[in-house]
N, C-alpha and C positions, 0 to 999 in steps of 0.2 A: 160259308155255311150260313143259311138263313136263320134268323132269330126264331122263326116259328117252328123250326125243326129241333131246336135245342131242348125245349121242355114241353112235353105234350100231356103230362100226367097232372091231374088236379088232386090236391090234398084237402080233405075236409077236417077242420079243427073243431073239436068239441069244447064248448064253453059252458059246461054245466056249473052252476054255482054250488060250491061245496059248503056244507053246513059246518059251522064252528063246533068244535067238540064241547061237550058239557063241562062245566067247571069241575075240577077235581076238588071237591069241597064237601066232605062229610061234616057233620056237626061237631066233630072232634070230641065226642063223648061229653059235651057240655063243659069243655075244659077251661076256657080262658075267662071266666067271669060271667056275670049275668048279662052284660051287654053284648056278649060275643055270639052272633047269630050265624056267621059263616067263618070258614078258615081264613078267608082273604081279608075281611074287613073288621072282624069283631074283636080281635085281640087288642092288647094295650098298645100304647103309642109306639113303643120301640120294637114291636114284633113284626119286622119287615118281611120275614120269610115264613110267616105263619102257615101258609098253604103247603109248604114242603115238610114241615116237621110235625104237624098235627095228624092224627090218624093212628093206625095200628102200630107204627114204628116211630115213636117219638124219641129218637136217640140224640137229636141235636137241639134239644130243648134249651140248653144254656146259651146257644149262639145268638138267639134273638130276644131272649128274656133278660139276660144280663143279671147284674148283682141286685137290682131292685125288683126282681121278679117276685110277685106275690101271688098272681093267679096261676103261675106255672107250676107251683108245688102241688096243687090239687088237680092238676090237669092231666098228667100222663096216666094212661091205664096200665095195669100190670103190676108186677111185683116191685115193691119199694124197698125191700130188705137188701142190705148190702153194706159191708164194712166201710165206714167213712163217707158213704154217699147215699144213705137211705133217706131220701128227702120226703119224709112223711108219706102220704099216699100219692105223691106226685110222680116219682121217677120209676121207669121200668127197668128191667134187668140190664138193658143195654146202656143205661145212663150212668157212665162211669166217670164223667168229668164234673160231676156236681160236687164241688168242694167249697167254694167261697161263700155260697149263700144258703147252703142246706145242712152243713155240719155244725160244729161248735161255734163257728164264726157267724152263723145265721142268727142274729139277735132276736130272741123271743120265740123263734121257731113259728112265727105266725103263719097260719095256713099250712103248717107242716105236720099236723098230727097224723100219727099212724095208729093202728089198732092197739098197739102196746106202747106207743110213744117212744120207741127205742131210738129214734133218730134225733132226738132233741139234745142228747148229751147233757152238758151242764148249763144250758142256756134257757131254762124254763122261766119261771117267774110269772107275774100277772098276765103278760101278753100271751105266754104259752098256755096258761090255764084257760084263758078266754078262747084261745084258738082251738083247744081240745073239743069243747062242746058247749057253746054258749047256752044252748037250750037245756042242757043236762049237766049241771056242775058236778054231779055225783057219778058221772060215767067212769068206766074203767080207765079211759085215757087220762082223765084228769086226776084220778087217784094215783096213777103211775107217775104223772107229772109232779104231783105234790111229794110223793115219796122220793123222787129222784132229785128234787131241787130243794 
């Protein structure tokens, strides 16, 4: 059999350059501090997976914020109420693993003020009062803090 008779069909290959997808990066509701401009680069040093947990479903906040998380508390949108893990105005209803840094062991509850400050437990004190409302020391949150501590 001759080589010329083996393949007589020509195949055309399309080489269009595909556009890279836009980064999945909403501003995370202004979550992670004043320096945080995007989900990918703006969070604190240890937030390696910022892009996957910021947004409407911030259920894995603890995995990249860790015990030293300060900006994480005020970060998550949604309901922060919940027994044992109401992390101020930070954690949403799916945030059930917030124990070591948001409940009674979270010293001072800094950045953890809720509207009724019910998540601070017995750890208020000066840091807690300052965290409530530095601009308004007579706010309801600070009055609650004083009464509870």
